[in-house]
C-alpha positions as CSV (number, residue, x, y, z in Angstrom):
1,M,117.1,79.0,90.9
2,P,117.7,76.4,93.7
3,I,115.7,73.2,93.4
4,H,113.8,73.8,96.6
5,E,112.3,77.0,95.0
6,K,111.5,75.0,91.9
7,I,109.5,72.6,94.1
8,R,107.7,75.4,96.0
9,L,106.5,77.3,93.0
10,P,104.4,74.6,91.4
11,R,102.8,73.8,94.7
12,Q,101.8,77.5,95.2
13,V,100.5,77.8,91.6
14,K,98.4,74.7,92.0
15,G,96.9,76.1,95.2
16,L,98.2,73.2,97.3
17,T,99.3,73.6,100.9
18,Q,102.4,72.1,102.3
19,E,100.2,69.8,104.4
20,E,98.4,68.5,101.3
21,V,101.6,67.7,99.4
22,A,103.2,66.2,102.5
23,D,100.1,63.9,102.9
24,K,100.4,62.8,99.2
25,L,104.1,62.0,99.8
26,N,103.5,60.3,103.1
27,L,105.8,62.8,104.8
28,S,105.3,65.0,107.9
29,V,104.6,68.6,107.2
30,N,107.8,69.5,108.9
31,G,109.7,67.0,106.6
32,Y,108.2,68.5,103.5
33,G,108.8,72.0,104.7
34,K,112.5,71.2,105.1
35,I,112.6,70.2,101.4
36,E,110.9,73.5,100.3
37,R,113.3,75.5,102.5
38,G,116.3,73.7,101.2
39,D,117.2,72.5,104.7
40,C,117.8,68.9,103.5
41,D,119.1,67.1,100.5
42,I,116.6,65.4,98.2
43,N,117.2,62.1,96.5
44,L,116.0,61.3,93.0
45,T,113.2,58.9,94.2
46,R,111.7,61.7,96.3
47,L,112.1,64.2,93.5
48,E,110.2,61.9,91.2
49,Q,107.4,61.6,93.7
50,I,107.2,65.3,94.1
51,A,107.1,65.8,90.3
52,N,104.3,63.3,90.1
53,V,102.2,65.2,92.6
54,F,102.6,68.3,90.4
55,D,102.1,66.5,87.1
56,V,105.5,67.6,85.8
57,E,108.7,65.6,84.8
58,A,111.4,65.4,87.4
59,I,113.9,66.8,84.9
60,E,111.9,70.0,84.8
61,L,112.6,70.4,88.5
62,L,116.3,69.6,88.0
63,G,116.7,72.0,85.1
64,T,120.0,74.0,85.4
65,V,118.9,76.9,83.3
66,D,117.2,79.8,85.2
67,K,114.6,80.2,82.5
68,N,112.8,76.8,82.7
69,V,109.2,76.9,81.8
70,F,106.8,74.6,83.6
71,N,103.4,73.8,82.1
72,L,100.9,72.9,84.8
73,T,97.1,72.5,85.1
74,C,95.7,74.6,87.9
75,T,92.9,73.2,90.1
76,S,90.8,76.2,89.1
77,S,90.5,75.4,85.4
78,C,93.4,77.4,84.1
79,T,96.5,76.5,82.2
80,T,99.7,77.7,83.8
81,A,103.0,78.4,82.4
82,F,105.7,80.0,84.4
83,S,109.3,80.8,84.2
84,T,111.7,80.1,87.0
85,S,113.2,83.6,86.5
86,K,112.0,86.3,88.8
87,S,108.4,86.7,87.6
88,Y,105.8,84.2,86.7
89,L,102.8,84.3,84.4
90,I,99.6,82.3,84.8
91,T,97.1,82.4,82.0
92,C,93.6,81.2,82.9
93,M,91.2,79.6,80.4
94,K,89.0,82.6,80.8
95,G,91.9,84.7,79.3
96,Q,92.9,86.3,82.6
97,D,96.6,86.7,83.3
98,I,97.9,86.6,86.8
99,Q,101.5,87.9,87.4
100,L,103.4,86.4,90.3
101,T,106.7,88.0,91.4
């Protein structure tokens, strides 16, 4: 999975908009959108900043194996684990599973 997709998924899972993430990174929405679309290269410093916004390690976003698992905390009180293969599983604290494909 390309790095720009690995950046987009945690944002979506956390329920953040591109505008909110861009604001946290002091970027324009267009500039952040280019990162998520893979329209520009991303340097290590920016990758670390993005990882900090999502509360993950930058190395998780760099993973070269297509079955990386990210552990995130959702804004809606659920613990999230998802695989960067083709489907994603979110398990909420209330025991509800949400499948993303």
